[in-house]
C-alpha positions in Angstrom: -11.0 7.0 -8.5 -9.8 7.8 -5.0 -13.4 7.6 -3.6 -14.2 4.3 -5.3 -11.1 2.6 -4.0 -11.7 3.5 -0.4 -15.4 3.0 -0.4 -15.3 -0.5 -1.9 -11.9 -1.7 -0.5 -11.7 -0.8 3.1 -13.6 2.3 4.2 -16.4 0.4 6.0 -18.1 3.2 7.9 -21.4 2.0 9.4 -23.3 3.1 12.4 -23.9 -0.3 13.9 -23.7 0.3 17.7 -21.9 -3.1 18.1 -19.0 -1.9 16.0 -18.3 1.4 17.6 -16.1 0.0 20.3 -13.6 -1.6 18.0 -11.9 -0.3 14.8 -12.5 -2.0 11.6 -9.7 -4.1 10.2 -8.4 -2.5 7.0 -7.2 -5.6 5.1 -6.5 -3.7 1.9 -3.9 -1.5 3.7 -2.1 -4.7 4.6 -2.0 -6.5 1.3 -3.7 -7.1 -2.0 -6.1 -10.1 -2.1 -4.5 -13.4 -1.3 -4.1 -15.4 -3.4 -3.6 -13.0 -6.3 -5.9 -12.9 -9.3 -5.1 -15.6 -11.7 -6.8 -13.7 -14.5 -6.9 -9.9 -14.8 -10.2 -8.3 -15.9 -9.8 -8.1 -19.7 -11.3 -4.5 -20.0 -8.9 -3.1 -17.4 -5.9 -5.0 -18.7 -6.5 -4.0 -22.3 -6.8 -0.3 -21.4 -4.0 -0.1 -18.8 -1.5 -1.9 -21.0 -1.9 1.0 -23.5 -0.8 3.6 -20.9 -1.9 5.6 -17.9 -4.4 7.9 -19.6 -6.3 5.1 -21.3 -6.2 3.2 -18.1 -7.7 6.0 -15.9 -10.3 6.7 -18.6 -11.6 3.1 -18.5 -11.7 3.0 -14.7 -13.3 6.4 -14.4 -16.1 5.4 -16.8 -16.8 2.3 -14.7 -16.9 4.3 -11.5 -19.3 6.9 -12.9 -21.8 4.1 -13.8 -22.0 2.8 -10.2 -25.0 3.9 -8.1 -22.6 4.6 -5.2 -20.7 7.2 -7.2 -24.0 8.9 -8.3 -25.2 9.0 -4.7 -21.9 10.3 -3.4 -22.1 13.2 -5.8 -25.6 13.9 -4.4 -24.1 14.1 -0.9 -25.3 10.8 0.4 -23.1 9.3 3.2 -21.4 6.0 2.7 -23.5 4.3 5.4 -26.8 5.6 3.9 -25.7 4.4 0.4 -25.5 0.8 1.7 -29.0 1.1 3.1 -30.4 2.6 0.0 -28.9 0.2 -2.5 -31.2 -2.5 -4.0 -30.0 -6.0 -4.5 -29.7 -5.6 -8.3 -27.6 -2.4 -7.7 -25.0 -4.1 -5.5 -22.7 -5.1 -8.3 -23.7 -2.5 -11.0 -22.4 -2.0 -13.6 -21.2 -5.6 -13.3 -23.3 -8.7 -13.5 -21.9 -10.6 -10.6 -19.9 -10.0 -7.4 -17.0 -12.1 -8.9 -16.8 -9.8 -11.9 -16.9 -6.8 -9.7 -14.1 -8.1 -7.5 -12.0 -9.0 -10.5 -12.5 -5.6 -12.1 -11.7 -3.6 -8.9 -8.7 -5.7 -7.9 -7.2 -5.4 -11.4 -7.8 -1.7 -11.3 -6.1 -1.5 -7.9 -3.1 -3.4 -9.3 -2.6 -1.0 -12.2 -3.2 2.2 -10.2 -0.7 1.1 -7.6 1.7 0.2 -10.4 1.4 3.6 -12.0 1.9 5.3 -8.6 5.1 3.4 -8.1 6.2 4.4 -11.6 5.7 8.0 -10.3 3.4 9.1 -13.1 3.3 12.9 -12.9 -0.5 13.0 -12.8 -0.5 11.1 -9.5 2.1 13.3 -7.7 -0.5 15.5 -6.1 -4.2 15.2 -5.6 -4.7 18.9 -4.8 -7.3 19.1 -2.0 -9.1 15.8 -2.8 -6.9 13.6 -0.5 -7.8 15.5 2.6 -11.2 16.6 1.4 -12.4 13.0 1.0 -10.7 12.3 4.3 -9.2 9.0 5.4 -11.0 8.6 8.7 -12.1 5.9 11.0 -15.2 5.9 13.3 -14.2 4.6 16.7 -16.2 5.1 19.9 -18.1 7.9 18.3 -14.9 9.7 17.3 -13.6 10.5 13.9 -9.9 9.5 13.7 -8.0 11.1 10.9 -5.0 9.5 9.2 -2.2 12.0 9.1 -0.8 10.6 5.9 -3.8 11.9 4.0 -1.9 15.1 3.2 -1.1 16.2 -0.3 2.1 18.1 0.6 4.3 14.9 0.2 4.6 13.8 -3.5 2.7 10.6 -4.2 1.6 10.3 -0.6 -2.1 10.5 -1.5 -1.7 8.1 -4.4 0.2 5.5 -2.2 -2.5 5.8 0.5 -5.3 5.5 -2.1 -4.0 2.7 -4.3 -1.3 0.6 -2.6 -1.1 -1.6 0.4 1.4 -0.2 3.0 4.3 -2.5 3.8 5.4 -0.2 6.5 2.3 0.8 8.5 -0.4 -1.4 7.0 -0.6 -3.7 10.0 -1.2 -0.8 12.4 -4.1 -1.1 14.9 -7.0 1.3 14.7 -8.1 -0.3 11.4 -4.8 0.5 9.7 -5.1 4.2 10.4 -1.9 6.1 11.4 -2.9 9.0 13.6 0.5 10.6 14.1 4.0 10.5 12.5 5.5 8.7 15.4 2.8 6.1 15.8 4.1 3.9 12.9 7.8 4.4 13.7 7.4 3.1 17.2 4.9 0.3 16.5 6.1 -3.3 16.7 4.1 -3.8 13.5 6.5 -1.6 11.6 9.3 -3.8 10.1 11.8 -0.9 10.6 10.9 -0.1 14.2 14.1 -1.5 15.6 16.4 0.4 13.2 17.3 4.0 13.8 14.2 6.1 14.5 12.0 3.5 12.8 11.6 5.4 9.5 10.2 3.1 6.9 9.6 4.2 3.3 8.3 2.5 0.1 11.3 2.1 -2.3 10.1 3.4 -5.6 13.2 2.3 -7.5 12.8 -1.3 -6.3 9.1 -1.6 -7.2 9.1 -1.4 -10.9 7.8 -4.9 -11.8 4.1 -5.7 -12.1 4.1 -9.4 -11.1 5.8 -9.0 -7.7 3.3 -6.2 -6.9 0.4 -8.6 -7.5 2.0 -11.1 -5.1 2.4 -8.4 -2.4 6.1 -8.2 -2.7 6.4 -4.5 -2.2 9.9 -3.4 -1.4 10.6 -0.9 1.3 13.7 0.5 3.0 14.7 1.3 6.6 17.1 4.0 7.8 20.0 1.7 8.5 22.7 4.4 8.5 21.0 5.9 11.6 21.1 2.4 13.2 24.8 1.6 12.6 27.5 3.1 10.4 28.1 1.4 7.1 24.9 -0.6 7.3 22.4 -0.7 4.5 19.0 -2.2 4.1 18.7 -5.7 2.5 15.2 -6.6 1.4 16.1 -10.2 0.9 16.9 -10.7 4.6 14.6 -7.9 5.7 17.3 -6.4 8.0 20.1 -4.0 8.1 23.4 -5.6 7.1 27.0 -4.4 6.6 28.1 -3.0 3.3 30.8 -5.6 3.4 28.2 -8.1 2.1 28.2 -6.2 -1.2 31.9 -6.2 -1.6 32.7 -9.9 -0.9 35.2 -11.6 -3.3 33.7 -13.4 -6.3 34.5 -16.9 -4.9 32.6 -15.9 -1.7 29.5 -14.9 -3.6 29.1 -18.5 -4.7 28.0 -19.6 -1.3 24.4 -19.4 0.0 22.9 -16.1 1.1 22.9 -17.1 4.7 26.6 -18.0 4.5 27.3 -14.7 2.9 25.6 -12.9 5.8 27.6 -14.9 8.4 30.9 -14.2 6.6 30.0 -10.5 6.4 29.3 -10.3 10.1 32.6 -12.0 10.8 34.3 -9.2 8.8 32.5 -6.6 10.8 33.6 -8.1 14.1 37.2 -8.6 12.8 37.8 -5.8 10.2 41.6 -6.5 10.2 41.0 -9.9 8.4 41.9 -9.9 4.7 39.1 -12.0 3.0 41.5 -12.8 0.1 
């Protein structure tokens, strides 16, 4: 499954000389397709609604029937596969490109969802994550994404199946070449807080519909930024914990008014809000 996701979603590795001087844009690392699918592929939905094992069995059978998977098993490179494929094989085992897109996008939704549910089977990929290698060809060099490491639980699954709300907008085609590269990048939504640490919030990504709409929750290290500050996904910024302890009659005001009132309390902590 890991191979199929990267080959068909964003691992465009071709040897065209005109493309070697610029990295390919990894759109899938930024977000799921926009707009979202209005209709999920019925075969994937039916299987994945029954549970993870039924879901992965359905997807695996589909992958094994693709010419690309068979050629990959035979040791053919991704670039050579594209050259070898006949027109009638481009969408196999699907009849049209639309059905292929619908199936694979639906499969990506569910595999990301199960990753965020922290299914034990996805915690580690053994050697496959690094063995298949998330790399980018750039000026005749192979750039390796350091996140393709199986030591961190669910790291390979997140990298394989989910868009990255923290580092997905990075240059170099979405590849992150070192731990500090994302933390210091302006594309990182947490770059101005603490040391720039940004993490997917597993506990706040439990619903399927927001996932389809690219509403993946993440969290920043606000405690390192300022004492008693916490991350607020609604405002996408670190705010004072006072916001969460406002009196009931203050909570009836708009979110922006709450934020302003909370900031006033931080600047004048001696004021009694009651």
